[in-house]
N, CA, C and O atoms as a GROMACS GRO file, in nm:
protein
  268
    1MET      N    1   0.322  -1.841  -4.373
    1MET     CA    2   0.271  -1.705  -4.367
    1MET      C    3   0.381  -1.608  -4.406
    1MET      O    4   0.498  -1.625  -4.372
    2MET      N    5   0.340  -1.507  -4.476
    2MET     CA    6   0.436  -1.407  -4.520
    2MET      C    7   0.454  -1.303  -4.410
    2MET      O    8   0.368  -1.283  -4.325
    3LEU      N    9   0.569  -1.239  -4.415
    3LEU     CA   10   0.599  -1.134  -4.318
    3LEU      C   11   0.492  -1.026  -4.321
    3LEU      O   12   0.453  -0.974  -4.217
    4ARG      N   13   0.445  -0.993  -4.438
    4ARG     CA   14   0.342  -0.891  -4.456
    4ARG      C   15   0.214  -0.930  -4.381
    4ARG      O   16   0.145  -0.844  -4.326
    5GLU      N   17   0.184  -1.058  -4.379
    5GLU     CA   18   0.063  -1.106  -4.312
    5GLU      C   19   0.080  -1.105  -4.159
    5GLU      O   20  -0.018  -1.092  -4.086
    6LEU      N   21   0.201  -1.118  -4.114
    6LEU     CA   22   0.227  -1.121  -3.970
    6LEU      C   23   0.236  -0.982  -3.908
    6LEU      O   24   0.218  -0.966  -3.787
    7ARG      N   25   0.265  -0.883  -3.988
    7ARG     CA   26   0.285  -0.746  -3.938
    7ARG      C   27   0.167  -0.696  -3.854
    7ARG      O   28   0.191  -0.641  -3.746
    8PRO      N   29   0.041  -0.711  -3.895
    8PRO     CA   30  -0.070  -0.665  -3.810
    8PRO      C   31  -0.076  -0.738  -3.676
    8PRO      O   32  -0.109  -0.678  -3.574
    9THR      N   33  -0.044  -0.866  -3.677
    9THR     CA   34  -0.043  -0.942  -3.552
    9THR      C   35   0.066  -0.892  -3.459
    9THR      O   36   0.044  -0.875  -3.339
   10VAL      N   37   0.183  -0.867  -3.513
   10VAL     CA   38   0.294  -0.815  -3.434
   10VAL      C   39   0.258  -0.678  -3.378
   10VAL      O   40   0.283  -0.651  -3.260
   11GLN      N   41   0.200  -0.593  -3.460
   11GLN     CA   42   0.160  -0.460  -3.413
   11GLN      C   43   0.055  -0.470  -3.302
   11GLN      O   44   0.060  -0.396  -3.205
   12SER      N   45  -0.037  -0.560  -3.318
   12SER     CA   46  -0.141  -0.580  -3.217
   12SER      C   47  -0.079  -0.629  -3.086
   12SER      O   48  -0.116  -0.583  -2.978
   13LEU      N   49   0.013  -0.721  -3.096
   13LEU     CA   50   0.081  -0.772  -2.976
   13LEU      C   51   0.166  -0.665  -2.909
   13LEU      O   52   0.172  -0.658  -2.786
   14GLU      N   53   0.231  -0.582  -2.989
   14GLU     CA   54   0.310  -0.472  -2.932
   14GLU      C   55   0.220  -0.373  -2.859
   14GLU      O   56   0.254  -0.324  -2.751
   15THR      N   57   0.106  -0.344  -2.917
   15THR     CA   58   0.009  -0.254  -2.853
   15THR      C   59  -0.040  -0.314  -2.722
   15THR      O   60  -0.050  -0.245  -2.620
   16HIS      N   61  -0.070  -0.442  -2.725
   16HIS     CA   62  -0.116  -0.511  -2.604
   16HIS      C   63  -0.005  -0.512  -2.498
   16HIS      O   64  -0.033  -0.491  -2.380
   17LEU      N   65   0.117  -0.534  -2.538
   17LEU     CA   66   0.230  -0.533  -2.446
   17LEU      C   67   0.246  -0.396  -2.382
   17LEU      O   68   0.267  -0.386  -2.261
   18ASP      N   69   0.237  -0.291  -2.461
   18ASP     CA   70   0.244  -0.154  -2.408
   18ASP      C   71   0.133  -0.130  -2.306
   18ASP      O   72   0.156  -0.071  -2.200
   19SER      N   73   0.014  -0.176  -2.339
   19SER     CA   74  -0.099  -0.161  -2.249
   19SER      C   75  -0.074  -0.233  -2.117
   19SER      O   76  -0.103  -0.180  -2.010
   20MET      N   77  -0.021  -0.353  -2.125
   20MET     CA   78   0.009  -0.431  -2.004
   20MET      C   79   0.120  -0.365  -1.922
   20MET      O   80   0.115  -0.367  -1.798
   21ARG      N   81   0.218  -0.309  -1.988
   21ARG     CA   82   0.325  -0.237  -1.916
   21ARG      C   83   0.268  -0.115  -1.843
   21ARG      O   84   0.306  -0.088  -1.729
   22ASN      N   85   0.179  -0.043  -1.908
   22ASN     CA   86   0.116   0.073  -1.845
   22ASN      C   87   0.030   0.031  -1.726
   22ASN      O   88   0.030   0.096  -1.622
   23LEU      N   89  -0.043  -0.078  -1.742
   23LEU     CA   90  -0.124  -0.130  -1.633
   23LEU      C   91  -0.036  -0.171  -1.515
   23LEU      O   92  -0.067  -0.142  -1.400
   24LYS      N   93   0.074  -0.238  -1.545
   24LYS     CA   94   0.167  -0.279  -1.440
   24LYS      C   95   0.221  -0.158  -1.365
   24LYS      O   96   0.225  -0.158  -1.242
   25ALA      N   97   0.262  -0.055  -1.437
   25ALA     CA   98   0.314   0.066  -1.374
   25ALA      C   99   0.208   0.131  -1.287
   25ALA      O  100   0.237   0.177  -1.177
   26SER      N  101   0.086   0.136  -1.336
   26SER     CA  102  -0.024   0.194  -1.260
   26SER      C  103  -0.050   0.115  -1.133
   26SER      O  104  -0.069   0.174  -1.026
   27LEU      N  105  -0.052  -0.015  -1.144
   27LEU     CA  106  -0.074  -0.100  -1.026
   27LEU      C  107   0.040  -0.088  -0.925
   27LEU      O  108   0.017  -0.088  -0.804
   28GLU      N  109   0.163  -0.078  -0.975
   28GLU     CA  110   0.277  -0.060  -0.885
   28GLU      C  111   0.267   0.074  -0.811
   28GLU      O  112   0.298   0.081  -0.692
   29ASN      N  113   0.224   0.179  -0.880
   29ASN     CA  114   0.204   0.309  -0.815
   29ASN      C  115   0.095   0.301  -0.710
   29ASN      O  116   0.110   0.354  -0.600
   30SER      N  117  -0.014   0.235  -0.743
   30SER     CA  118  -0.123   0.218  -0.646
   30SER      C  119  -0.076   0.141  -0.524
   30SER      O  120  -0.112   0.174  -0.411
   31LEU      N  121   0.004   0.039  -0.547
   31LEU     CA  122   0.058  -0.040  -0.436
   31LEU      C  123   0.147   0.045  -0.346
   31LEU      O  124   0.137   0.036  -0.224
   32ARG      N  125   0.233   0.126  -0.406
   32ARG     CA  126   0.320   0.214  -0.326
   32ARG      C  127   0.238   0.313  -0.245
   32ARG      O  128   0.267   0.338  -0.128
   33GLU      N  129   0.134   0.370  -0.307
   33GLU     CA  130   0.047   0.463  -0.234
   33GLU      C  131  -0.023   0.393  -0.118
   33GLU      O  132  -0.032   0.449  -0.009
   34MET      N  133  -0.072   0.272  -0.141
   34MET     CA  134  -0.141   0.198  -0.036
   34MET      C  135  -0.044   0.161   0.076
   34MET      O  136  -0.079   0.168   0.194
   35GLU      N  137   0.077   0.121   0.041
   35GLU     CA  138   0.178   0.090   0.143
   35GLU      C  139   0.207   0.212   0.228
   35GLU      O  140   0.219   0.202   0.351
   36ALA      N  141   0.220   0.329   0.165
   36ALA     CA  142   0.247   0.453   0.238
   36ALA      C  143   0.131   0.486   0.330
   36ALA      O  144   0.151   0.525   0.445
   37LEU      N  145   0.009   0.470   0.281
   37LEU     CA  146  -0.110   0.497   0.362
   37LEU      C  147  -0.115   0.402   0.482
   37LEU      O  148  -0.143   0.444   0.594
   38CYS      N  149  -0.090   0.275   0.458
   38CYS     CA  150  -0.092   0.177   0.567
   38CYS      C  151   0.016   0.208   0.670
   38CYS      O  152  -0.007   0.195   0.790
   39THR      N  153   0.132   0.250   0.624
   39THR     CA  154   0.240   0.287   0.716
   39THR      C  155   0.197   0.403   0.804
   39THR      O  156   0.220   0.401   0.925
   40LEU      N  157   0.136   0.505   0.744
   40LEU     CA  158   0.088   0.620   0.822
   40LEU      C  159  -0.018   0.577   0.923
   40LEU      O  160  -0.016   0.623   1.037
   41GLN      N  161  -0.109   0.491   0.882
   41GLN     CA  162  -0.213   0.446   0.973
   41GLN      C  163  -0.156   0.364   1.088
   41GLN      O  164  -0.201   0.377   1.202
   42ILE      N  165  -0.058   0.280   1.059
   42ILE     CA  166   0.006   0.202   1.165
   42ILE      C  167   0.078   0.293   1.262
   42ILE      O  168   0.071   0.272   1.384
   43GLU      N  169   0.146   0.394   1.211
   43GLU     CA  170   0.213   0.489   1.298
   43GLU      C  171   0.112   0.562   1.387
   43GLU      O  172   0.136   0.582   1.506
   44GLN      N  173  -0.001   0.602   1.329
   44GLN     CA  174  -0.104   0.670   1.407
   44GLN      C  175  -0.160   0.576   1.515
   44GLN      O  176  -0.179   0.617   1.629
   45LEU      N  177  -0.186   0.452   1.480
   45LEU     CA  178  -0.236   0.356   1.577
   45LEU      C  179  -0.134   0.329   1.687
   45LEU      O  180  -0.171   0.311   1.803
   46ASN      N  181  -0.006   0.326   1.651
   46ASN     CA  182   0.098   0.307   1.753
   46ASN      C  183   0.101   0.424   1.851
   46ASN      O  184   0.117   0.404   1.971
   47ARG      N  185   0.084   0.548   1.800
   47ARG     CA  186   0.080   0.665   1.888
   47ARG      C  187  -0.039   0.657   1.983
   47ARG      O  188  -0.026   0.685   2.102
   48ILE      N  189  -0.155   0.617   1.930
   48ILE     CA  190  -0.274   0.602   2.013
   48ILE      C  191  -0.250   0.495   2.119
   48ILE      O  192  -0.284   0.514   2.236
   49LEU      N  193  -0.193   0.384   2.079
   49LEU     CA  194  -0.164   0.275   2.173
   49LEU      C  195  -0.070   0.321   2.283
   49LEU      O  196  -0.092   0.291   2.400
   50LEU      N  197   0.035   0.393   2.247
   50LEU     CA  198   0.128   0.444   2.348
   50LEU      C  199   0.057   0.538   2.445
   50LEU      O  200   0.082   0.534   2.565
   51HIS      N  201  -0.029   0.623   2.393
   51HIS     CA  202  -0.105   0.716   2.478
   51HIS      C  203  -0.196   0.638   2.574
   51HIS      O  204  -0.202   0.668   2.693
   52LEU      N  205  -0.265   0.538   2.522
   52LEU     CA  206  -0.354   0.459   2.606
   52LEU      C  207  -0.276   0.380   2.711
   52LEU      O  208  -0.321   0.367   2.825
   53GLU      N  209  -0.162   0.328   2.673
   53GLU     CA  210  -0.078   0.257   2.770
   53GLU      C  211  -0.033   0.351   2.882
   53GLU      O  212  -0.030   0.313   2.998
   54SER      N  213   0.001   0.474   2.845
   54SER     CA  214   0.042   0.574   2.944
   54SER      C  215  -0.075   0.607   3.037
   54SER      O  216  -0.057   0.614   3.159
   55GLU      N  217  -0.193   0.627   2.981
   55GLU     CA  218  -0.311   0.654   3.063
   55GLU      C  219  -0.340   0.538   3.157
   55GLU      O  220  -0.373   0.559   3.274
   56LEU      N  221  -0.328   0.417   3.108
   56LEU     CA  222  -0.352   0.300   3.190
   56LEU      C  223  -0.252   0.292   3.304
   56LEU      O  224  -0.289   0.262   3.418
   57ALA      N  225  -0.126   0.319   3.275
   57ALA     CA  226  -0.023   0.317   3.379
   57ALA      C  227  -0.052   0.424   3.484
   57ALA      O  228  -0.035   0.398   3.604
   58GLN      N  229  -0.095   0.542   3.443
   58GLN     CA  230  -0.128   0.648   3.538
   58GLN      C  231  -0.248   0.609   3.623
   58GLN      O  232  -0.248   0.629   3.744
   59THR      N  233  -0.350   0.553   3.560
   59THR     CA  234  -0.468   0.510   3.634
   59THR      C  235  -0.432   0.401   3.734
   59THR      O  236  -0.479   0.401   3.847
   60TRP      N  237  -0.349   0.309   3.690
   60TRP     CA  238  -0.304   0.200   3.778
   60TRP      C  239  -0.228   0.257   3.898
   60TRP      O  240  -0.250   0.216   4.012
   61ALA      N  241  -0.139   0.352   3.870
   61ALA     CA  242  -0.061   0.413   3.979
   61ALA      C  243  -0.152   0.489   4.075
   61ALA      O  244  -0.132   0.484   4.196
   62GLU      N  245  -0.249   0.560   4.023
   62GLU     CA  246  -0.344   0.633   4.110
   62GLU      C  247  -0.423   0.536   4.196
   62GLU      O  248  -0.447   0.563   4.314
   63GLY      N  249  -0.462   0.426   4.139
   63GLY     CA  250  -0.534   0.324   4.216
   63GLY      C  251  -0.448   0.264   4.325
   63GLY      O  252  -0.496   0.236   4.435
   64GLU      N  253  -0.322   0.244   4.296
   64GLU     CA  254  -0.229   0.190   4.396
   64GLU      C  255  -0.212   0.287   4.511
   64GLU      O  256  -0.204   0.245   4.626
   65ARG      N  257  -0.205   0.416   4.482
   65ARG     CA  258  -0.186   0.518   4.586
   65ARG      C  259  -0.308   0.529   4.676
   65ARG      O  260  -0.296   0.562   4.794
   66GLN      N  261  -0.425   0.502   4.619
   66GLN     CA  262  -0.548   0.516   4.696
   66GLN      C  263  -0.575   0.398   4.786
   66GLN      O  264  -0.658   0.408   4.876
   67THR      N  265  -0.508   0.287   4.765
   67THR     CA  266  -0.532   0.169   4.849
   67THR      C  267  -0.429   0.156   4.959
   67THR      O  268  -0.436   0.062   5.038
   0.00000   0.00000   0.00000
């Protein structure tokens, strides 16, 4: 095959490679956003859990005082 005949194939592969690089970057950004969202949700759930644990301890202490 002549170089001239391979040029369209090379150009097509370069275009495909660029497309794959863009897709990879987009997916990496989505992953970072999802990780950040999950971190925020875990922090929120931890705060709720701490609050509930505190309420439970208070309720337990009140019950102990009443008996």
